[in-house]
mmCIF file as gemmi writes it, N, C-alpha and C atoms, coordinates in Angstrom:
data_model
loop_
_atom_site.group_PDB
_atom_site.id
_atom_site.type_symbol
_atom_site.label_atom_id
_atom_site.label_alt_id
_atom_site.label_comp_id
_atom_site.label_asym_id
_atom_site.label_entity_id
_atom_site.label_seq_id
_atom_site.pdbx_PDB_ins_code
_atom_site.Cartn_x
_atom_site.Cartn_y
_atom_site.Cartn_z
_atom_site.occupancy
_atom_site.B_iso_or_equiv
_atom_site.pdbx_formal_charge
_atom_site.auth_seq_id
_atom_site.auth_asym_id
_atom_site.pdbx_PDB_model_num
ATOM 1 N N . MET Axp A 1 ? 111.338 95.978 80.757 1 0 ? 1 A 1
ATOM 2 C CA . MET Axp A 1 ? 111.464 94.772 81.054 1 0 ? 1 A 1
ATOM 3 C C . MET Axp A 1 ? 109.829 93.867 80.869 1 0 ? 1 A 1
ATOM 4 N N . PHE Axp A 2 ? 109.025 94.402 81.315 1 0 ? 2 A 1
ATOM 5 C CA . PHE Axp A 2 ? 107.638 93.875 81.293 1 0 ? 2 A 1
ATOM 6 C C . PHE Axp A 2 ? 106.83 94.66 80.514 1 0 ? 2 A 1
ATOM 7 N N . GLY Axp A 3 ? 107.093 95.754 79.754 1 0 ? 3 A 1
ATOM 8 C CA . GLY Axp A 3 ? 106.319 96.366 78.674 1 0 ? 3 A 1
ATOM 9 C C . GLY Axp A 3 ? 105.536 97.6 79.301 1 0 ? 3 A 1
ATOM 10 N N . TYR Axp A 4 ? 105.416 97.646 80.597 1 0 ? 4 A 1
ATOM 11 C CA . TYR Axp A 4 ? 104.855 98.713 81.337 1 0 ? 4 A 1
ATOM 12 C C . TYR Axp A 4 ? 105.34 100.032 80.97 1 0 ? 4 A 1
ATOM 13 N N . LYS Axp A 5 ? 104.525 101.24 80.775 1 0 ? 5 A 1
ATOM 14 C CA . LYS Axp A 5 ? 105.149 102.409 80.686 1 0 ? 5 A 1
ATOM 15 C C . LYS Axp A 5 ? 105.191 103.163 82.006 1 0 ? 5 A 1
ATOM 16 N N . THR Axp A 6 ? 106.266 103.924 81.949 1 0 ? 6 A 1
ATOM 17 C CA . THR Axp A 6 ? 106.502 104.593 83.159 1 0 ? 6 A 1
ATOM 18 C C . THR Axp A 6 ? 105.691 105.879 83.248 1 0 ? 6 A 1
ATOM 19 N N . THR Axp A 7 ? 104.763 106.377 84.197 1 0 ? 7 A 1
ATOM 20 C CA . THR Axp A 7 ? 104.11 107.479 84.119 1 0 ? 7 A 1
ATOM 21 C C . THR Axp A 7 ? 104.815 108.497 84.927 1 0 ? 7 A 1
ATOM 22 N N . SER Axp A 8 ? 105.415 107.905 85.884 1 0 ? 8 A 1
ATOM 23 C CA . SER Axp A 8 ? 106.465 109.1 86.841 1 0 ? 8 A 1
ATOM 24 C C . SER Axp A 8 ? 107.252 108.458 87.59 1 0 ? 8 A 1
ATOM 25 N N . TRP Axp A 9 ? 108.264 109.025 88.086 1 0 ? 9 A 1
ATOM 26 C CA . TRP Axp A 9 ? 109.081 108.291 89.065 1 0 ? 9 A 1
ATOM 27 C C . TRP Axp A 9 ? 109.811 109.658 90.127 1 0 ? 9 A 1
ATOM 28 N N . ASP Axp A 10 ? 110.414 108.893 91.123 1 0 ? 10 A 1
ATOM 29 C CA . ASP Axp A 10 ? 111.12 109.766 92.11 1 0 ? 10 A 1
ATOM 30 C C . ASP Axp A 10 ? 112.194 109.203 92.674 1 0 ? 10 A 1
ATOM 31 N N . LEU Axp A 11 ? 113.413 109.922 92.55 1 0 ? 11 A 1
ATOM 32 C CA . LEU Axp A 11 ? 114.627 109.348 93.119 1 0 ? 11 A 1
ATOM 33 C C . LEU Axp A 11 ? 114.984 110.122 94.402 1 0 ? 11 A 1
ATOM 34 N N . GLY Axp A 12 ? 114.889 109.515 95.494 1 0 ? 12 A 1
ATOM 35 C CA . GLY Axp A 12 ? 115 110.397 96.577 1 0 ? 12 A 1
ATOM 36 C C . GLY Axp A 12 ? 116.623 109.898 97.418 1 0 ? 12 A 1
ATOM 37 N N . ARG Axp A 13 ? 116.907 110.303 98.098 1 0 ? 13 A 1
ATOM 38 C CA . ARG Axp A 13 ? 118.067 109.881 99.167 1 0 ? 13 A 1
ATOM 39 C C . ARG Axp A 13 ? 117.8 108.661 99.709 1 0 ? 13 A 1
ATOM 40 N N . GLN Axp A 14 ? 116.535 108.464 100.259 1 0 ? 14 A 1
ATOM 41 C CA . GLN Axp A 14 ? 116.212 107.408 101.241 1 0 ? 14 A 1
ATOM 42 C C . GLN Axp A 14 ? 115.122 106.479 100.606 1 0 ? 14 A 1
ATOM 43 N N . ARG Axp A 15 ? 114.579 107.037 99.582 1 0 ? 15 A 1
ATOM 44 C CA . ARG Axp A 15 ? 113.517 106.304 99.086 1 0 ? 15 A 1
ATOM 45 C C . ARG Axp A 15 ? 113.31 106.599 97.605 1 0 ? 15 A 1
ATOM 46 N N . SER Axp A 16 ? 112.874 105.589 96.645 1 0 ? 16 A 1
ATOM 47 C CA . SER Axp A 16 ? 112.725 105.889 95.274 1 0 ? 16 A 1
ATOM 48 C C . SER Axp A 16 ? 111.27 105.179 94.772 1 0 ? 16 A 1
ATOM 49 N N . SER Axp A 17 ? 110.639 105.779 93.973 1 0 ? 17 A 1
ATOM 50 C CA . SER Axp A 17 ? 109.525 105.106 93.578 1 0 ? 17 A 1
ATOM 51 C C . SER Axp A 17 ? 109.215 105.58 92.038 1 0 ? 17 A 1
ATOM 52 N N . ILE Axp A 18 ? 108.613 104.436 91.482 1 0 ? 18 A 1
ATOM 53 C CA . ILE Axp A 18 ? 108.268 104.429 89.849 1 0 ? 18 A 1
ATOM 54 C C . ILE Axp A 18 ? 106.903 104.079 89.693 1 0 ? 18 A 1
ATOM 55 N N . GLU Axp A 19 ? 105.973 104.962 88.859 1 0 ? 19 A 1
ATOM 56 C CA . GLU Axp A 19 ? 104.707 104.696 88.809 1 0 ? 19 A 1
ATOM 57 C C . GLU Axp A 19 ? 104.382 104.164 87.311 1 0 ? 19 A 1
ATOM 58 N N . LEU Axp A 20 ? 103.98 102.855 87.397 1 0 ? 20 A 1
ATOM 59 C CA . LEU Axp A 20 ? 103.507 102.52 86.012 1 0 ? 20 A 1
ATOM 60 C C . LEU Axp A 20 ? 102.08 102.658 85.675 1 0 ? 20 A 1
ATOM 61 N N . ASP Axp A 21 ? 101.885 102.28 84.273 1 0 ? 21 A 1
ATOM 62 C CA . ASP Axp A 21 ? 100.546 102.512 83.812 1 0 ? 21 A 1
ATOM 63 C C . ASP Axp A 21 ? 99.598 101.044 83.805 1 0 ? 21 A 1
ATOM 64 N N . THR Axp A 22 ? 99.826 100.611 85.022 1 0 ? 22 A 1
ATOM 65 C CA . THR Axp A 22 ? 98.998 99.435 85.278 1 0 ? 22 A 1
ATOM 66 C C . THR Axp A 22 ? 98.421 99.491 86.651 1 0 ? 22 A 1
ATOM 67 N N . ALA Axp A 23 ? 97.37 98.953 86.9 1 0 ? 23 A 1
ATOM 68 C CA . ALA Axp A 23 ? 96.59 98.815 88.07 1 0 ? 23 A 1
ATOM 69 C C . ALA Axp A 23 ? 97.53 97.886 89.031 1 0 ? 23 A 1
ATOM 70 N N . ALA Axp A 24 ? 98.013 96.949 88.497 1 0 ? 24 A 1
ATOM 71 C CA . ALA Axp A 24 ? 98.601 95.933 89.37 1 0 ? 24 A 1
ATOM 72 C C . ALA Axp A 24 ? 100.077 94.93 88.544 1 0 ? 24 A 1
ATOM 73 N N . VAL Axp A 25 ? 100.944 94.818 88.971 1 0 ? 25 A 1
ATOM 74 C CA . VAL Axp A 25 ? 102.028 93.849 88.571 1 0 ? 25 A 1
ATOM 75 C C . VAL Axp A 25 ? 101.549 92.679 88.505 1 0 ? 25 A 1
ATOM 76 N N . LYS Axp A 26 ? 101.854 91.887 87.326 1 0 ? 26 A 1
ATOM 77 C CA . LYS Axp A 26 ? 101.486 90.226 87.481 1 0 ? 26 A 1
ATOM 78 C C . LYS Axp A 26 ? 102.499 89.726 88.573 1 0 ? 26 A 1
ATOM 79 N N . PRO Axp A 27 ? 101.9 88.539 89.01 1 0 ? 27 A 1
ATOM 80 C CA . PRO Axp A 27 ? 102.572 87.716 89.985 1 0 ? 27 A 1
ATOM 81 C C . PRO Axp A 27 ? 104.029 87.254 89.514 1 0 ? 27 A 1
ATOM 82 N N . GLY Axp A 28 ? 105.203 87.424 90.162 1 0 ? 28 A 1
ATOM 83 C CA . GLY Axp A 28 ? 106.313 87.078 90.056 1 0 ? 28 A 1
ATOM 84 C C . GLY Axp A 28 ? 107.17 88.185 89.306 1 0 ? 28 A 1
ATOM 85 N N . GLU Axp A 29 ? 106.334 89.111 88.583 1 0 ? 29 A 1
ATOM 86 C CA . GLU Axp A 29 ? 107.324 89.971 87.936 1 0 ? 29 A 1
ATOM 87 C C . GLU Axp A 29 ? 108.089 91.105 89.171 1 0 ? 29 A 1
ATOM 88 N N . MET Axp A 30 ? 107.413 91.155 90.088 1 0 ? 30 A 1
ATOM 89 C CA . MET Axp A 30 ? 108.366 92.276 91.024 1 0 ? 30 A 1
ATOM 90 C C . MET Axp A 30 ? 109.573 91.415 91.462 1 0 ? 30 A 1
ATOM 91 N N . GLU Axp A 31 ? 109.395 90.126 91.745 1 0 ? 31 A 1
ATOM 92 C CA . GLU Axp A 31 ? 110.597 89.435 92.361 1 0 ? 31 A 1
ATOM 93 C C . GLU Axp A 31 ? 111.691 89.22 91.064 1 0 ? 31 A 1
ATOM 94 N N . ALA Axp A 32 ? 111.103 89.128 89.887 1 0 ? 32 A 1
ATOM 95 C CA . ALA Axp A 32 ? 111.871 89.117 88.567 1 0 ? 32 A 1
ATOM 96 C C . ALA Axp A 32 ? 112.871 90.397 88.663 1 0 ? 32 A 1
ATOM 97 N N . LEU Axp A 33 ? 111.989 91.424 88.706 1 0 ? 33 A 1
ATOM 98 C CA . LEU Axp A 33 ? 112.637 92.76 88.617 1 0 ? 33 A 1
ATOM 99 C C . LEU Axp A 33 ? 113.708 92.946 89.752 1 0 ? 33 A 1
ATOM 100 N N . GLU Axp A 34 ? 113.47 92.695 90.952 1 0 ? 34 A 1
ATOM 101 C CA . GLU Axp A 34 ? 114.276 92.8 92.01 1 0 ? 34 A 1
ATOM 102 C C . GLU Axp A 34 ? 115.478 91.937 91.706 1 0 ? 34 A 1
ATOM 103 N N . VAL Axp A 35 ? 115.349 90.85 91.193 1 0 ? 35 A 1
ATOM 104 C CA . VAL Axp A 35 ? 116.708 90.015 90.894 1 0 ? 35 A 1
ATOM 105 C C . VAL Axp A 35 ? 117.482 90.615 89.722 1 0 ? 35 A 1
ATOM 106 N N . ALA Axp A 36 ? 116.857 90.983 88.738 1 0 ? 36 A 1
ATOM 107 C CA . ALA Axp A 36 ? 117.477 91.963 87.638 1 0 ? 36 A 1
ATOM 108 C C . ALA Axp A 36 ? 118.278 93.017 88.299 1 0 ? 36 A 1
ATOM 109 N N . VAL Axp A 37 ? 117.574 93.777 88.905 1 0 ? 37 A 1
ATOM 110 C CA . VAL Axp A 37 ? 118.216 95.096 89.215 1 0 ? 37 A 1
ATOM 111 C C . VAL Axp A 37 ? 119.359 94.697 90.203 1 0 ? 37 A 1
ATOM 112 N N . ASN Axp A 38 ? 119.397 94.002 91.194 1 0 ? 38 A 1
ATOM 113 C CA . ASN Axp A 38 ? 120.195 93.439 92.031 1 0 ? 38 A 1
ATOM 114 C C . ASN Axp A 38 ? 121.659 93.103 91.294 1 0 ? 38 A 1
ATOM 115 N N . GLU Axp A 39 ? 121.456 92.155 90.209 1 0 ? 39 A 1
ATOM 116 C CA . GLU Axp A 39 ? 122.528 91.625 89.247 1 0 ? 39 A 1
ATOM 117 C C . GLU Axp A 39 ? 123.195 92.976 88.919 1 0 ? 39 A 1
ATOM 118 N N . LYS Axp A 40 ? 122.457 93.938 88.374 1 0 ? 40 A 1
ATOM 119 C CA . LYS Axp A 40 ? 123.027 95.215 87.715 1 0 ? 40 A 1
ATOM 120 C C . LYS Axp A 40 ? 123.938 95.993 88.745 1 0 ? 40 A 1
ATOM 121 N N . ILE Axp A 41 ? 123.232 95.846 89.901 1 0 ? 41 A 1
ATOM 122 C CA . ILE Axp A 41 ? 124.187 96.771 91.179 1 0 ? 41 A 1
ATOM 123 C C . ILE Axp A 41 ? 125.47 96.16 91.437 1 0 ? 41 A 1
ATOM 124 N N . ARG Axp A 42 ? 125.327 94.579 91.375 1 0 ? 42 A 1
ATOM 125 C CA . ARG Axp A 42 ? 126.378 93.92 91.79 1 0 ? 42 A 1
ATOM 126 C C . ARG Axp A 42 ? 127.53 94.038 90.632 1 0 ? 42 A 1
ATOM 127 N N . ALA Axp A 43 ? 127.068 94.184 89.383 1 0 ? 43 A 1
ATOM 128 C CA . ALA Axp A 43 ? 128.04 94.2 88.574 1 0 ? 43 A 1
ATOM 129 C C . ALA Axp A 43 ? 128.577 95.481 87.992 1 0 ? 43 A 1
ATOM 130 N N . HIS Axp A 44 ? 128.338 96.346 88.895 1 0 ? 44 A 1
ATOM 131 C CA . HIS Axp A 44 ? 128.545 97.916 88.837 1 0 ? 44 A 1
ATOM 132 C C . HIS Axp A 44 ? 128.418 98.588 87.615 1 0 ? 44 A 1
ATOM 133 N N . ILE Axp A 45 ? 127.175 98.184 86.979 1 0 ? 45 A 1
ATOM 134 C CA . ILE Axp A 45 ? 127.008 99.087 85.702 1 0 ? 45 A 1
ATOM 135 C C . ILE Axp A 45 ? 127.143 100.572 85.72 1 0 ? 45 A 1
ATOM 136 N N . PRO Axp A 46 ? 127.762 100.983 85.057 1 0 ? 46 A 1
ATOM 137 C CA . PRO Axp A 46 ? 127.906 102.66 85.043 1 0 ? 46 A 1
ATOM 138 C C . PRO Axp A 46 ? 126.391 103.406 84.888 1 0 ? 46 A 1
ATOM 139 N N . VAL Axp A 47 ? 126.288 104.371 85.344 1 0 ? 47 A 1
ATOM 140 C CA . VAL Axp A 47 ? 125.117 105.182 85.116 1 0 ? 47 A 1
ATOM 141 C C . VAL Axp A 47 ? 125.257 106.496 84.615 1 0 ? 47 A 1
ATOM 142 N N . THR Axp A 48 ? 124.667 106.938 83.588 1 0 ? 48 A 1
ATOM 143 C CA . THR Axp A 48 ? 125.011 108.069 82.96 1 0 ? 48 A 1
ATOM 144 C C . THR Axp A 48 ? 123.559 109.217 83.414 1 0 ? 48 A 1
ATOM 145 N N . VAL Axp A 49 ? 123.638 110.324 83.691 1 0 ? 49 A 1
ATOM 146 C CA . VAL Axp A 49 ? 122.744 111.176 83.919 1 0 ? 49 A 1
ATOM 147 C C . VAL Axp A 49 ? 122.561 112.203 82.956 1 0 ? 49 A 1
ATOM 148 N N . ASN Axp A 50 ? 121.435 112.309 82.453 1 0 ? 50 A 1
ATOM 149 C CA . ASN Axp A 50 ? 121.12 113.309 81.397 1 0 ? 50 A 1
ATOM 150 C C . ASN Axp A 50 ? 119.92 114.138 82.05 1 0 ? 50 A 1
ATOM 151 N N . LEU Axp A 51 ? 120.003 115.689 81.996 1 0 ? 51 A 1
ATOM 152 C CA . LEU Axp A 51 ? 119.36 116.472 82.37 1 0 ? 51 A 1
ATOM 153 C C . LEU Axp A 51 ? 118.805 116.972 81.132 1 0 ? 51 A 1
ATOM 154 N N . LEU Axp A 52 ? 117.346 117.036 81.036 1 0 ? 52 A 1
ATOM 155 C CA . LEU Axp A 52 ? 116.562 117.503 79.816 1 0 ? 52 A 1
ATOM 156 C C . LEU Axp A 52 ? 115.585 118.54 80.403 1 0 ? 52 A 1
ATOM 157 N N . SER Axp A 53 ? 115.227 119.446 79.206 1 0 ? 53 A 1
ATOM 158 C CA . SER Axp A 53 ? 114.374 120.612 79.602 1 0 ? 53 A 1
ATOM 159 C C . SER Axp A 53 ? 112.922 119.74 79.228 1 0 ? 53 A 1
ATOM 160 N N . ILE Axp A 54 ? 111.74 119.934 79.839 1 0 ? 54 A 1
ATOM 161 C CA . ILE Axp A 54 ? 110.507 119.367 79.43 1 0 ? 54 A 1
ATOM 162 C C . ILE Axp A 54 ? 109.835 119.411 78.097 1 0 ? 54 A 1
ATOM 163 N N . ASP Axp A 55 ? 110.476 120.504 77.196 1 0 ? 55 A 1
ATOM 164 C CA . ASP Axp A 55 ? 110.032 120.442 75.808 1 0 ? 55 A 1
ATOM 165 C C . ASP Axp A 55 ? 111.202 119.802 74.938 1 0 ? 55 A 1
ATOM 166 N N . ASP Axp A 56 ? 112.183 119.081 75.462 1 0 ? 56 A 1
ATOM 167 C CA . ASP Axp A 56 ? 113.041 118.431 74.874 1 0 ? 56 A 1
ATOM 168 C C . ASP Axp A 56 ? 112.321 117.176 74.155 1 0 ? 56 A 1
ATOM 169 N N . PRO Axp A 57 ? 112.457 116.631 72.841 1 0 ? 57 A 1
ATOM 170 C CA . PRO Axp A 57 ? 112.224 115.529 72.259 1 0 ? 57 A 1
ATOM 171 C C . PRO Axp A 57 ? 112.479 114.54 72.701 1 0 ? 57 A 1
ATOM 172 N N . ALA Axp A 58 ? 113.566 114.4 73.399 1 0 ? 58 A 1
ATOM 173 C CA . ALA Axp A 58 ? 114.195 113.123 74.218 1 0 ? 58 A 1
ATOM 174 C C . ALA Axp A 58 ? 113.369 112.727 75.22 1 0 ? 58 A 1
ATOM 175 N N . VAL Axp A 59 ? 112.557 113.599 75.705 1 0 ? 59 A 1
ATOM 176 C CA . VAL Axp A 59 ? 111.756 113.061 76.961 1 0 ? 59 A 1
ATOM 177 C C . VAL Axp A 59 ? 110.802 112.279 76.57 1 0 ? 59 A 1
ATOM 178 N N . GLU Axp A 60 ? 110.003 112.13 75.491 1 0 ? 60 A 1
ATOM 179 C CA . GLU Axp A 60 ? 109.165 111.142 75.001 1 0 ? 60 A 1
ATOM 180 C C . GLU Axp A 60 ? 109.911 109.962 74.675 1 0 ? 60 A 1
ATOM 181 N N . LYS Axp A 61 ? 111.06 109.531 74.815 1 0 ? 61 A 1
ATOM 182 C CA . LYS Axp A 61 ? 111.81 108.514 74.154 1 0 ? 61 A 1
ATOM 183 C C . LYS Axp A 61 ? 111.698 107.584 75.467 1 0 ? 61 A 1
C-alpha cells in the first residue's frame, strides 16, 4: 500500500505483527492502513492460504 517491503511477519491467535524495511512509518500511514484493513474486514473479503516451502520461487513474489 505504501511501498514498504515486508521483512517478516507473525500471525498469532491473540496478536499479529509485520516487520517492514523502514525505521518509521510516515505520519498518517498507520491510520490509513487501519481504515483500509477494517474496510476489508467489514466487506468479508475471502482469504486464501498458500503454504510454500522456503525454496519455492513464489516466496520471493
